[in-house]
Every structure is written in structure tokens, then in C-alpha cells.
N, C-alpha and C positions, 0 to 999 in steps of 0.2 A: 504494500500500500504506500509506503514511504517513497519507494522508487517511482511509482506513478505520479505522485505529487511533485517530485523533483523534475520529472520529464515534462509535466504540464507547466510548471513554473518556467522551465527553460524555453519551451515553445512560446509561452506568452511573452517572455522577455525578447525572444527573437522577433516575433511579430511586432512588438512595440518598437523595437529599434528600426525595423523596416518602415514602419509608418512614420517614424520621426525623420528618416532619410527622405521619404517621399514628400513630407511637408516642408522640408528645409528650403527648397527653391521658392516655394510660395511665401515663406517667411521673409526671405531676402527681398523678393519683389515688393511685398507689403511694406517692409521697413524702408526700402528706397523710395517708394511712393509717398509714405508719410514724411520722410525727410525732405523730399522735393516740395511738398505742400508747406511744411513748416518754414523752409527757407524763402518761400515766396511771400510770406506774410510780413507786414511791417510790425513795428514794436507794439503799437496799440492793439492790433489784431491778435498778436501773440498773447497780450495781457487779457484780452477779452476771452480768448480760448482757455487760458489758465483759470480765469474766474469761473467760466462755465464748468470746467472740470472740477474745480474746488467745490462748487455748489452741488454738482451731480454726484460726486463720489463721497466727499467728506461732510456734506450738508452744513458747511460753516458759512452762514450768511454774512457775518461781519467781515470775514476775510474776503469773500466774494465782492462785497460792497467796496471794501478798501482797494482791491485790485482794479475794480471797474472805475472808481474815481480817479485813480492814478492814470489809467488808460485814457479817460476823458480829458484829463489835464494835458497829457501828452498830445492828444489829437487836436484839441481846440486852442491851446495856448498860442501857436503861430498865427491862427486866424484872428484871435483876439488882438494880438499885437498889430497885425496888418490893419484891422479896423480902427484901433486906437491911434494909429499914426496919421489918420485923415481927420479933418475938422468935422465932417459930417458923421464920421464914425464915433468921435468923442461925444457929439451931441446925442446920437442915438443911444449910446451906452448910458449917458447921464439921465436921459429921459426914462430909460428902462429902470435904472436904479431908483429914480424918484417915484415912479409908479408903484414899484414894489414896496418902497418905504411908506407910501400913502396907504396901501392895502394893509400893511402891518400895523400902522397907527390906528386905522379904523377898526381893525380886529381887536387890538388891545383896549381901545376905548369901549368897545362893546362888552368886553369881559369885565372891565371896571364898572360899567353901568349895571351889569347883572348883579355884582356883589353888593353895591350900595342901594 
């Protein structure tokens, strides 16, 4: 009985090694395809992918949010600087900030009026 178990184990190991050898070219193709996709992405896209993987695998929302904010800063900072260097851009940004400040003040005054 022990001899049959050894033979069965040997045959299973042999078949497993053959399957590994048959899958090896596919693994190499898959790895090279993933590398080509990874190197075609820019920095912000790599960070977005990393944030998605962090959320999908580890379920860490705070880390995902942090990585996404960093990616957004990397993506939009040059556009913000280009907009800021023009006079119309400065006016647009200041109007945007003023409108947000107006909504914040209105919201806080409503909260204060609820309390009193």
C-alpha cells in the first residue's frame, strides 16, 4: 500500500511539473504584457492604479484617498499654474474661491441660527 502511495505521489509531482512547464511561456507573455502597460502609464495613472489596488485588495480607504489626492495634485498642479499665470485665470480662481467662501459662510450662519 505504501508503495502505491509513493508511485501516485511521484506521478502527481511529474504531472504538476509538466503543467508548470506548459504554463511558463504564458506567464512570461503575461508578465511582459503587464510591464508594457505599466511603463506606458504616467505617474498619476500609476498612482490611480495603486489606489484602486489598495482599495480592492486591502480595503484601506484612507490610504486609497491619500494616494488619489497625491495623484490629483500631480495631475492638476501644472494646469493650475498655467491658469494662475494669466490675468483672466487669476480672476477666475479668485471668483471661485469667493463663491465657495460665500456658501461656507451661509452654511455656518444657518447652523448658528439653528442653535440660538
